[in-house]
PDB file of N, H, CA, C and O in Angstrom:
ATOM      1  N   UNK A   1      33.128   4.548   4.932  1.00  0.00           N
ATOM      2  CA  UNK A   1      32.937   4.169   6.312  1.00  0.00           C
ATOM      3  C   UNK A   1      33.761   3.163   6.790  1.00  0.00           C
ATOM      4  O   UNK A   1      33.902   2.174   6.071  1.00  0.00           O
ATOM      5  N   UNK A   2      34.387   3.214   7.957  1.00  0.00           N
ATOM      6  H   UNK A   2      34.272   4.017   8.542  1.00  0.00           H
ATOM      7  CA  UNK A   2      35.108   2.176   8.527  1.00  0.00           C
ATOM      8  C   UNK A   2      34.234   1.153   9.283  1.00  0.00           C
ATOM      9  O   UNK A   2      33.306   1.503  10.012  1.00  0.00           O
ATOM     10  N   UNK A   3      34.569  -0.076   9.076  1.00  0.00           N
ATOM     11  H   UNK A   3      35.323  -0.360   8.484  1.00  0.00           H
ATOM     12  CA  UNK A   3      33.791  -1.219   9.678  1.00  0.00           C
ATOM     13  C   UNK A   3      34.637  -1.677  11.061  1.00  0.00           C
ATOM     14  O   UNK A   3      35.811  -2.042  11.001  1.00  0.00           O
ATOM     15  N   UNK A   4      34.079  -1.625  11.973  1.00  0.00           N
ATOM     16  H   UNK A   4      33.126  -1.329  12.021  1.00  0.00           H
ATOM     17  CA  UNK A   4      34.755  -1.974  13.362  1.00  0.00           C
ATOM     18  C   UNK A   4      34.127  -3.245  13.631  1.00  0.00           C
ATOM     19  O   UNK A   4      32.928  -3.427  13.421  1.00  0.00           O
ATOM     20  N   UNK A   5      34.998  -4.241  14.147  1.00  0.00           N
ATOM     21  H   UNK A   5      35.972  -4.094  14.318  1.00  0.00           H
ATOM     22  CA  UNK A   5      34.594  -5.532  14.537  1.00  0.00           C
ATOM     23  C   UNK A   5      35.200  -5.943  15.897  1.00  0.00           C
ATOM     24  O   UNK A   5      36.210  -5.359  16.289  1.00  0.00           O
ATOM     25  N   UNK A   6      34.632  -6.921  16.635  1.00  0.00           N
ATOM     26  H   UNK A   6      33.811  -7.396  16.317  1.00  0.00           H
ATOM     27  CA  UNK A   6      35.093  -7.331  17.943  1.00  0.00           C
ATOM     28  C   UNK A   6      36.347  -8.000  17.538  1.00  0.00           C
ATOM     29  O   UNK A   6      36.407  -8.716  16.539  1.00  0.00           O
ATOM     30  N   UNK A   7      37.521  -7.720  18.456  1.00  0.00           N
ATOM     31  H   UNK A   7      37.472  -7.138  19.267  1.00  0.00           H
ATOM     32  CA  UNK A   7      38.713  -8.402  18.127  1.00  0.00           C
ATOM     33  C   UNK A   7      39.761  -7.433  17.403  1.00  0.00           C
ATOM     34  O   UNK A   7      40.970  -7.659  17.459  1.00  0.00           O
ATOM     35  N   UNK A   8      39.276  -6.450  16.789  1.00  0.00           N
ATOM     36  H   UNK A   8      38.294  -6.266  16.744  1.00  0.00           H
ATOM     37  CA  UNK A   8      40.106  -5.438  15.963  1.00  0.00           C
ATOM     38  C   UNK A   8      40.884  -4.835  17.043  1.00  0.00           C
ATOM     39  O   UNK A   8      40.575  -4.833  18.235  1.00  0.00           O
ATOM     40  N   UNK A   9      42.123  -4.226  16.404  1.00  0.00           N
ATOM     41  H   UNK A   9      42.374  -4.227  15.436  1.00  0.00           H
ATOM     42  CA  UNK A   9      43.044  -3.483  17.240  1.00  0.00           C
ATOM     43  C   UNK A   9      43.116  -1.995  16.635  1.00  0.00           C
ATOM     44  O   UNK A   9      43.466  -1.733  15.484  1.00  0.00           O
ATOM     45  N   UNK A  10      42.730  -1.085  17.594  1.00  0.00           N
ATOM     46  H   UNK A  10      42.445  -1.298  18.528  1.00  0.00           H
ATOM     47  CA  UNK A  10      42.706   0.435  17.076  1.00  0.00           C
ATOM     48  C   UNK A  10      43.718   1.165  17.886  1.00  0.00           C
ATOM     49  O   UNK A  10      43.868   1.164  19.108  1.00  0.00           O
ATOM     50  N   UNK A  11      44.537   1.934  16.743  1.00  0.00           N
ATOM     51  H   UNK A  11      44.416   1.935  15.750  1.00  0.00           H
ATOM     52  CA  UNK A  11      45.414   2.720  17.356  1.00  0.00           C
ATOM     53  C   UNK A  11      44.750   4.187  17.498  1.00  0.00           C
ATOM     54  O   UNK A  11      44.147   4.668  16.539  1.00  0.00           O
ATOM     55  N   UNK A  12      44.856   4.776  18.525  1.00  0.00           N
ATOM     56  H   UNK A  12      45.347   4.385  19.304  1.00  0.00           H
ATOM     57  CA  UNK A  12      44.272   6.081  18.913  1.00  0.00           C
ATOM     58  C   UNK A  12      45.142   7.130  18.713  1.00  0.00           C
ATOM     59  O   UNK A  12      46.341   6.860  18.639  1.00  0.00           O
ATOM     60  N   UNK A  13      44.750   8.360  18.603  1.00  0.00           N
ATOM     61  H   UNK A  13      43.776   8.580  18.663  1.00  0.00           H
ATOM     62  CA  UNK A  13      45.614   9.661  18.410  1.00  0.00           C
ATOM     63  C   UNK A  13      46.398   9.761  19.747  1.00  0.00           C
ATOM     64  O   UNK A  13      47.622   9.896  19.734  1.00  0.00           O
ATOM     65  N   UNK A  14      45.706   9.696  20.870  1.00  0.00           N
ATOM     66  H   UNK A  14      44.712   9.586  20.880  1.00  0.00           H
ATOM     67  CA  UNK A  14      46.267  10.002  22.253  1.00  0.00           C
ATOM     68  C   UNK A  14      46.562   8.755  22.919  1.00  0.00           C
ATOM     69  O   UNK A  14      45.753   7.827  22.889  1.00  0.00           O
ATOM     70  N   UNK A  15      47.695   8.674  23.533  1.00  0.00           N
ATOM     71  H   UNK A  15      48.352   9.427  23.557  1.00  0.00           H
ATOM     72  CA  UNK A  15      48.119   7.457  24.159  1.00  0.00           C
ATOM     73  C   UNK A  15      47.383   7.279  25.611  1.00  0.00           C
ATOM     74  O   UNK A  15      46.977   8.281  26.200  1.00  0.00           O
ATOM     75  N   UNK A  16      47.248   6.164  26.083  1.00  0.00           N
ATOM     76  H   UNK A  16      47.577   5.350  25.604  1.00  0.00           H
ATOM     77  CA  UNK A  16      46.647   5.862  27.456  1.00  0.00           C
ATOM     78  C   UNK A  16      47.812   6.322  28.572  1.00  0.00           C
ATOM     79  O   UNK A  16      48.983   6.286  28.194  1.00  0.00           O
ATOM     80  N   UNK A  17      47.559   6.685  29.720  1.00  0.00           N
ATOM     81  H   UNK A  17      46.608   6.715  30.027  1.00  0.00           H
ATOM     82  CA  UNK A  17      48.469   7.058  30.645  1.00  0.00           C
ATOM     83  C   UNK A  17      49.682   6.051  30.934  1.00  0.00           C
ATOM     84  O   UNK A  17      50.775   6.420  31.363  1.00  0.00           O
ATOM     85  N   UNK A  18      49.361   4.832  30.662  1.00  0.00           N
ATOM     86  H   UNK A  18      48.472   4.532  30.314  1.00  0.00           H
ATOM     87  CA  UNK A  18      50.467   3.759  30.520  1.00  0.00           C
ATOM     88  C   UNK A  18      51.484   3.621  29.443  1.00  0.00           C
ATOM     89  O   UNK A  18      52.449   2.858  29.412  1.00  0.00           O
ATOM     90  N   UNK A  19      51.053   4.585  28.478  1.00  0.00           N
ATOM     91  H   UNK A  19      50.269   5.204  28.504  1.00  0.00           H
ATOM     92  CA  UNK A  19      52.103   4.909  27.420  1.00  0.00           C
ATOM     93  C   UNK A  19      51.726   4.117  26.124  1.00  0.00           C
ATOM     94  O   UNK A  19      52.370   4.267  25.086  1.00  0.00           O
ATOM     95  N   UNK A  20      50.649   3.259  26.225  1.00  0.00           N
ATOM     96  H   UNK A  20      50.126   3.136  27.068  1.00  0.00           H
ATOM     97  CA  UNK A  20      50.215   2.414  24.922  1.00  0.00           C
ATOM     98  C   UNK A  20      49.061   3.235  24.268  1.00  0.00           C
ATOM     99  O   UNK A  20      48.204   3.791  24.955  1.00  0.00           O
ATOM    100  N   UNK A  21      49.085   3.284  22.853  1.00  0.00           N
ATOM    101  H   UNK A  21      49.781   2.833  22.295  1.00  0.00           H
ATOM    102  CA  UNK A  21      47.993   3.935  22.198  1.00  0.00           C
ATOM    103  C   UNK A  21      47.259   2.837  21.411  1.00  0.00           C
ATOM    104  O   UNK A  21      46.514   3.243  20.519  1.00  0.00           O
ATOM    105  N   UNK A  22      47.352   1.510  21.599  1.00  0.00           N
ATOM    106  H   UNK A  22      47.957   1.180  22.324  1.00  0.00           H
ATOM    107  CA  UNK A  22      46.652   0.556  21.040  1.00  0.00           C
ATOM    108  C   UNK A  22      45.621  -0.128  22.017  1.00  0.00           C
ATOM    109  O   UNK A  22      45.888  -0.366  23.195  1.00  0.00           O
ATOM    110  N   UNK A  23      44.317  -0.444  21.366  1.00  0.00           N
ATOM    111  H   UNK A  23      44.100  -0.250  20.409  1.00  0.00           H
ATOM    112  CA  UNK A  23      43.239  -0.949  22.043  1.00  0.00           C
ATOM    113  C   UNK A  23      42.520  -1.919  21.343  1.00  0.00           C
ATOM    114  O   UNK A  23      42.201  -1.728  20.169  1.00  0.00           O
ATOM    115  N   UNK A  24      42.202  -3.045  22.006  1.00  0.00           N
ATOM    116  H   UNK A  24      42.461  -3.200  22.959  1.00  0.00           H
ATOM    117  CA  UNK A  24      41.319  -4.142  21.469  1.00  0.00           C
ATOM    118  C   UNK A  24      40.075  -3.797  21.727  1.00  0.00           C
ATOM    119  O   UNK A  24      39.756  -3.415  22.853  1.00  0.00           O
ATOM    120  N   UNK A  25      39.120  -3.891  20.622  1.00  0.00           N
ATOM    121  H   UNK A  25      39.379  -4.200  19.707  1.00  0.00           H
ATOM    122  CA  UNK A  25      37.650  -3.858  20.711  1.00  0.00           C
ATOM    123  C   UNK A  25      36.989  -5.010  21.253  1.00  0.00           C
ATOM    124  O   UNK A  25      36.991  -6.087  20.657  1.00  0.00           O
ATOM    125  N   UNK A  26      36.404  -4.825  22.400  1.00  0.00           N
ATOM    126  H   UNK A  26      36.402  -3.951  22.884  1.00  0.00           H
ATOM    127  CA  UNK A  26      35.581  -5.948  23.081  1.00  0.00           C
ATOM    128  C   UNK A  26      34.119  -5.895  22.769  1.00  0.00           C
ATOM    129  O   UNK A  26      33.478  -6.946  22.808  1.00  0.00           O
ATOM    130  N   UNK A  27      33.522  -4.741  22.455  1.00  0.00           N
ATOM    131  H   UNK A  27      34.042  -3.888  22.423  1.00  0.00           H
ATOM    132  CA  UNK A  27      32.082  -4.578  22.213  1.00  0.00           C
ATOM    133  C   UNK A  27      31.985  -3.449  21.122  1.00  0.00           C
ATOM    134  O   UNK A  27      32.681  -2.434  21.144  1.00  0.00           O
ATOM    135  N   UNK A  28      31.104  -3.722  20.230  1.00  0.00           N
ATOM    136  H   UNK A  28      30.539  -4.547  20.213  1.00  0.00           H
ATOM    137  CA  UNK A  28      30.661  -2.631  19.281  1.00  0.00           C
ATOM    138  C   UNK A  28      29.122  -2.350  19.384  1.00  0.00           C
ATOM    139  O   UNK A  28      28.274  -3.232  19.520  1.00  0.00           O
ATOM    140  N   UNK A  29      28.881  -1.039  19.304  1.00  0.00           N
ATOM    141  H   UNK A  29      29.570  -0.323  19.194  1.00  0.00           H
ATOM    142  CA  UNK A  29      27.508  -0.600  19.199  1.00  0.00           C
ATOM    143  C   UNK A  29      27.479   0.947  19.333  1.00  0.00           C
ATOM    144  O   UNK A  29      28.410   1.591  18.848  1.00  0.00           O
ATOM    145  N   UNK A  30      26.457   1.576  19.969  1.00  0.00           N
ATOM    146  H   UNK A  30      25.701   1.053  20.364  1.00  0.00           H
ATOM    147  CA  UNK A  30      26.629   2.936  20.169  1.00  0.00           C
ATOM    148  C   UNK A  30      27.734   3.443  21.068  1.00  0.00           C
ATOM    149  O   UNK A  30      28.181   4.587  20.989  1.00  0.00           O
ATOM    150  N   UNK A  31      28.165   2.492  21.962  1.00  0.00           N
ATOM    151  H   UNK A  31      27.802   1.563  22.027  1.00  0.00           H
ATOM    152  CA  UNK A  31      29.389   2.736  22.871  1.00  0.00           C
ATOM    153  C   UNK A  31      30.360   1.462  22.416  1.00  0.00           C
ATOM    154  O   UNK A  31      29.924   0.370  22.052  1.00  0.00           O
ATOM    155  N   UNK A  32      31.728   1.817  22.509  1.00  0.00           N
ATOM    156  H   UNK A  32      32.082   2.704  22.804  1.00  0.00           H
ATOM    157  CA  UNK A  32      32.625   0.593  22.340  1.00  0.00           C
ATOM    158  C   UNK A  32      33.160   0.360  23.714  1.00  0.00           C
ATOM    159  O   UNK A  32      33.234   1.236  24.575  1.00  0.00           O
ATOM    160  N   UNK A  33      33.543  -0.933  23.862  1.00  0.00           N
ATOM    161  H   UNK A  33      33.483  -1.645  23.162  1.00  0.00           H
ATOM    162  CA  UNK A  33      34.318  -1.145  25.160  1.00  0.00           C
ATOM    163  C   UNK A  33      35.714  -1.581  24.575  1.00  0.00           C
ATOM    164  O   UNK A  33      35.863  -2.501  23.770  1.00  0.00           O
ATOM    165  N   UNK A  34      36.634  -0.856  25.051  1.00  0.00           N
ATOM    166  H   UNK A  34      36.513  -0.109  25.705  1.00  0.00           H
ATOM    167  CA  UNK A  34      37.911  -1.067  24.622  1.00  0.00           C
ATOM    168  C   UNK A  34      38.957  -1.505  25.752  1.00  0.00           C
ATOM    169  O   UNK A  34      38.928  -1.048  26.895  1.00  0.00           O
ATOM    170  N   UNK A  35      39.801  -2.361  25.335  1.00  0.00           N
ATOM    171  H   UNK A  35      39.824  -2.733  24.407  1.00  0.00           H
ATOM    172  CA  UNK A  35      40.818  -2.810  26.575  1.00  0.00           C
ATOM    173  C   UNK A  35      42.136  -2.319  26.077  1.00  0.00           C
ATOM    174  O   UNK A  35      42.439  -2.573  24.911  1.00  0.00           O
ATOM    175  N   UNK A  36      42.936  -1.657  26.821  1.00  0.00           N
ATOM    176  H   UNK A  36      42.690  -1.450  27.768  1.00  0.00           H
ATOM    177  CA  UNK A  36      44.290  -1.353  26.633  1.00  0.00           C
ATOM    178  C   UNK A  36      45.155  -2.466  26.426  1.00  0.00           C
ATOM    179  O   UNK A  36      45.086  -3.419  27.202  1.00  0.00           O
ATOM    180  N   UNK A  37      45.963  -2.463  25.474  1.00  0.00           N
ATOM    181  H   UNK A  37      46.019  -1.688  24.844  1.00  0.00           H
ATOM    182  CA  UNK A  37      46.921  -3.582  25.135  1.00  0.00           C
ATOM    183  C   UNK A  37      48.121  -3.497  25.977  1.00  0.00           C
ATOM    184  O   UNK A  37      48.880  -4.463  26.057  1.00  0.00           O
ATOM    185  N   UNK A  38      48.341  -2.384  26.619  1.00  0.00           N
ATOM    186  H   UNK A  38      47.724  -1.599  26.553  1.00  0.00           H
ATOM    187  CA  UNK A  38      49.557  -2.268  27.560  1.00  0.00           C
ATOM    188  C   UNK A  38      49.241  -2.684  28.991  1.00  0.00           C
ATOM    189  O   UNK A  38      49.988  -3.489  29.547  1.00  0.00           O
ATOM    190  N   UNK A  39      48.171  -2.181  29.625  1.00  0.00           N
ATOM    191  H   UNK A  39      47.564  -1.528  29.173  1.00  0.00           H
ATOM    192  CA  UNK A  39      47.888  -2.509  31.052  1.00  0.00           C
ATOM    193  C   UNK A  39      46.723  -3.339  31.146  1.00  0.00           C
ATOM    194  O   UNK A  39      46.545  -3.936  32.207  1.00  0.00           O
ATOM    195  N   UNK A  40      45.875  -3.479  30.184  1.00  0.00           N
ATOM    196  H   UNK A  40      46.020  -2.994  29.321  1.00  0.00           H
ATOM    197  CA  UNK A  40      44.569  -4.370  30.354  1.00  0.00           C
ATOM    198  C   UNK A  40      43.464  -3.519  30.895  1.00  0.00           C
ATOM    199  O   UNK A  40      42.460  -4.161  31.203  1.00  0.00           O
ATOM    200  N   UNK A  41      43.411  -2.261  31.079  1.00  0.00           N
ATOM    201  H   UNK A  41      44.227  -1.739  30.828  1.00  0.00           H
ATOM    202  CA  UNK A  41      42.399  -1.345  31.569  1.00  0.00           C
ATOM    203  C   UNK A  41      41.319  -1.361  30.551  1.00  0.00           C
ATOM    204  O   UNK A  41      41.601  -1.287  29.355  1.00  0.00           O
ATOM    205  N   UNK A  42      39.964  -1.463  31.017  1.00  0.00           N
ATOM    206  H   UNK A  42      39.735  -1.523  31.988  1.00  0.00           H
ATOM    207  CA  UNK A  42      38.857  -1.411  30.043  1.00  0.00           C
ATOM    208  C   UNK A  42      38.042  -0.157  30.324  1.00  0.00           C
ATOM    209  O   UNK A  42      37.806   0.242  31.465  1.00  0.00           O
ATOM    210  N   UNK A  43      37.607   0.467  29.158  1.00  0.00           N
ATOM    211  H   UNK A  43      37.799   0.144  28.231  1.00  0.00           H
ATOM    212  CA  UNK A  43      36.784   1.592  29.161  1.00  0.00           C
ATOM    213  C   UNK A  43      35.670   1.484  28.315  1.00  0.00           C
ATOM    214  O   UNK A  43      35.739   0.704  27.365  1.00  0.00           O
ATOM    215  N   UNK A  44      34.600   2.179  28.519  1.00  0.00           N
ATOM    216  H   UNK A  44      34.544   2.813  29.291  1.00  0.00           H
ATOM    217  CA  UNK A  44      33.470   2.360  27.563  1.00  0.00           C
ATOM    218  C   UNK A  44      33.658   3.746  27.001  1.00  0.00           C
ATOM    219  O   UNK A  44      33.949   4.709  27.711  1.00  0.00           O
ATOM    220  N   UNK A  45      33.458   3.817  25.541  1.00  0.00           N
ATOM    221  H   UNK A  45      33.221   3.035  24.964  1.00  0.00           H
ATOM    222  CA  UNK A  45      33.747   5.113  24.946  1.00  0.00           C
ATOM    223  C   UNK A  45      32.513   5.406  23.765  1.00  0.00           C
ATOM    224  O   UNK A  45      32.189   4.508  22.988  1.00  0.00           O
ATOM    225  N   UNK A  46      32.019   6.448  23.737  1.00  0.00           N
ATOM    226  H   UNK A  46      32.282   7.178  24.369  1.00  0.00           H
ATOM    227  CA  UNK A  46      31.014   6.622  22.591  1.00  0.00           C
ATOM    228  C   UNK A  46      31.678   6.345  21.188  1.00  0.00           C
ATOM    229  O   UNK A  46      32.879   6.527  20.989  1.00  0.00           O
ATOM    230  N   UNK A  47      30.809   5.896  20.249  1.00  0.00           N
ATOM    231  H   UNK A  47      29.833   5.748  20.412  1.00  0.00           H
ATOM    232  CA  UNK A  47      31.380   5.559  18.874  1.00  0.00           C
ATOM    233  C   UNK A  47      31.839   6.617  18.219  1.00  0.00           C
ATOM    234  O   UNK A  47      32.761   6.429  17.425  1.00  0.00           O
ATOM    235  N   UNK A  48      31.287   7.996  18.409  1.00  0.00           N
ATOM    236  H   UNK A  48      30.538   8.148  19.054  1.00  0.00           H
ATOM    237  CA  UNK A  48      31.696   9.109  17.708  1.00  0.00           C
ATOM    238  C   UNK A  48      33.284   9.467  18.164  1.00  0.00           C
ATOM    239  O   UNK A  48      34.066   9.838  17.289  1.00  0.00           O
ATOM    240  N   UNK A  49      33.693   9.353  19.448  1.00  0.00           N
ATOM    241  H   UNK A  49      33.058   9.052  20.159  1.00  0.00           H
ATOM    242  CA  UNK A  49      34.970   9.617  19.889  1.00  0.00           C
ATOM    243  C   UNK A  49      35.847   8.510  19.333  1.00  0.00           C
ATOM    244  O   UNK A  49      37.010   8.823  19.077  1.00  0.00           O
ATOM    245  N   UNK A  50      35.444   7.216  19.100  1.00  0.00           N
ATOM    246  H   UNK A  50      34.499   6.962  19.308  1.00  0.00           H
ATOM    247  CA  UNK A  50      36.382   6.290  18.545  1.00  0.00           C
ATOM    248  C   UNK A  50      36.671   6.662  16.955  1.00  0.00           C
ATOM    249  O   UNK A  50      37.789   6.686  16.440  1.00  0.00           O
ATOM    250  N   UNK A  51      35.668   6.890  16.428  1.00  0.00           N
ATOM    251  H   UNK A  51      34.760   6.870  16.846  1.00  0.00           H
ATOM    252  CA  UNK A  51      35.844   7.122  14.866  1.00  0.00           C
ATOM    253  C   UNK A  51      36.542   8.444  14.810  1.00  0.00           C
ATOM    254  O   UNK A  51      37.340   8.529  13.877  1.00  0.00           O
ATOM    255  N   UNK A  52      36.448   9.397  15.505  1.00  0.00           N
ATOM    256  H   UNK A  52      35.800   9.328  16.263  1.00  0.00           H
ATOM    257  CA  UNK A  52      37.202  10.733  15.374  1.00  0.00           C
ATOM    258  C   UNK A  52      38.707  10.620  15.777  1.00  0.00           C
ATOM    259  O   UNK A  52      39.540  11.358  15.251  1.00  0.00           O
ATOM    260  N   UNK A  53      39.034   9.722  16.681  1.00  0.00           N
ATOM    261  H   UNK A  53      38.357   9.123  17.108  1.00  0.00           H
ATOM    262  CA  UNK A  53      40.280   9.715  17.181  1.00  0.00           C
ATOM    263  C   UNK A  53      41.093   8.413  16.584  1.00  0.00           C
ATOM    264  O   UNK A  53      42.269   8.249  16.909  1.00  0.00           O
ATOM    265  N   UNK A  54      40.496   7.587  15.790  1.00  0.00           N
ATOM    266  H   UNK A  54      39.541   7.720  15.526  1.00  0.00           H
ATOM    267  CA  UNK A  54      41.306   6.458  15.282  1.00  0.00           C
ATOM    268  C   UNK A  54      42.254   6.826  14.429  1.00  0.00           C
ATOM    269  O   UNK A  54      41.933   7.590  13.519  1.00  0.00           O
ATOM    270  N   UNK A  55      43.477   6.412  14.530  1.00  0.00           N
ATOM    271  H   UNK A  55      43.737   5.792  15.270  1.00  0.00           H
ATOM    272  CA  UNK A  55      44.626   6.576  13.466  1.00  0.00           C
ATOM    273  C   UNK A  55      44.675   5.397  12.467  1.00  0.00           C
ATOM    274  O   UNK A  55      44.777   5.514  11.245  1.00  0.00           O
ATOM    275  N   UNK A  56      44.593   4.304  13.127  1.00  0.00           N
ATOM    276  H   UNK A  56      44.511   4.209  14.119  1.00  0.00           H
ATOM    277  CA  UNK A  56      44.928   3.036  12.345  1.00  0.00           C
ATOM    278  C   UNK A  56      43.928   1.895  12.716  1.00  0.00           C
ATOM    279  O   UNK A  56      43.566   1.831  13.890  1.00  0.00           O
ATOM    280  N   UNK A  57      43.473   1.030  11.853  1.00  0.00           N
ATOM    281  H   UNK A  57      43.767   1.082  10.899  1.00  0.00           H
ATOM    282  CA  UNK A  57      42.640  -0.080  12.444  1.00  0.00           C
ATOM    283  C   UNK A  57      43.285  -1.340  11.840  1.00  0.00           C
ATOM    284  O   UNK A  57      43.481  -1.524  10.639  1.00  0.00           O
ATOM    285  N   UNK A  58      43.585  -2.174  12.838  1.00  0.00           N
ATOM    286  H   UNK A  58      43.426  -2.024  13.814  1.00  0.00           H
ATOM    287  CA  UNK A  58      44.124  -3.549  12.298  1.00  0.00           C
ATOM    288  C   UNK A  58      43.287  -4.704  12.542  1.00  0.00           C
ATOM    289  O   UNK A  58      42.919  -4.884  13.703  1.00  0.00           O
ATOM    290  N   UNK A  59      42.869  -5.641  11.505  1.00  0.00           N
ATOM    291  H   UNK A  59      43.168  -5.495  10.562  1.00  0.00           H
ATOM    292  CA  UNK A  59      42.085  -6.717  11.725  1.00  0.00           C
ATOM    293  C   UNK A  59      42.817  -7.890  12.031  1.00  0.00           C
ATOM    294  O   UNK A  59      43.859  -7.994  11.385  1.00  0.00           O
ATOM    295  N   UNK A  60      42.559  -8.857  12.878  1.00  0.00           N
ATOM    296  H   UNK A  60      41.712  -8.773  13.403  1.00  0.00           H
ATOM    297  CA  UNK A  60      43.283  -9.923  13.175  1.00  0.00           C
ATOM    298  C   UNK A  60      43.519 -10.924  12.050  1.00  0.00           C
ATOM    299  O   UNK A  60      42.561 -11.281  11.366  1.00  0.00           O
ATOM    300  N   UNK A  61      44.623 -11.349  11.846  1.00  0.00           N
ATOM    301  H   UNK A  61      45.401 -11.059  12.402  1.00  0.00           H
ATOM    302  CA  UNK A  61      44.934 -12.348  10.829  1.00  0.00           C
ATOM    303  C   UNK A  61      45.246 -11.674   9.489  1.00  0.00           C
ATOM    304  O   UNK A  61      45.297 -12.376   8.479  1.00  0.00           O
ATOM    305  N   UNK A  62      45.468 -10.288   9.417  1.00  0.00           N
ATOM    306  H   UNK A  62      45.426  -9.717  10.237  1.00  0.00           H
ATOM    307  CA  UNK A  62      45.937  -9.688   8.304  1.00  0.00           C
ATOM    308  C   UNK A  62      47.341  -9.265   8.385  1.00  0.00           C
ATOM    309  O   UNK A  62      47.874  -8.706   7.425  1.00  0.00           O
TER     310      UNK A  62
END
């Protein structure tokens, strides 16, 4: 099981309309709050969708 933490960067399968596919995790729980690294747009998305659509997970400082 993957451990998600606040501050991690997630690369998703589909890109945001701005063209960026990397998101910063701002909140972890049943729902995640993600911020687009390209345009700064924030979304709330269910945990299941994040786990299903994650391609890569980067921890800060690694």
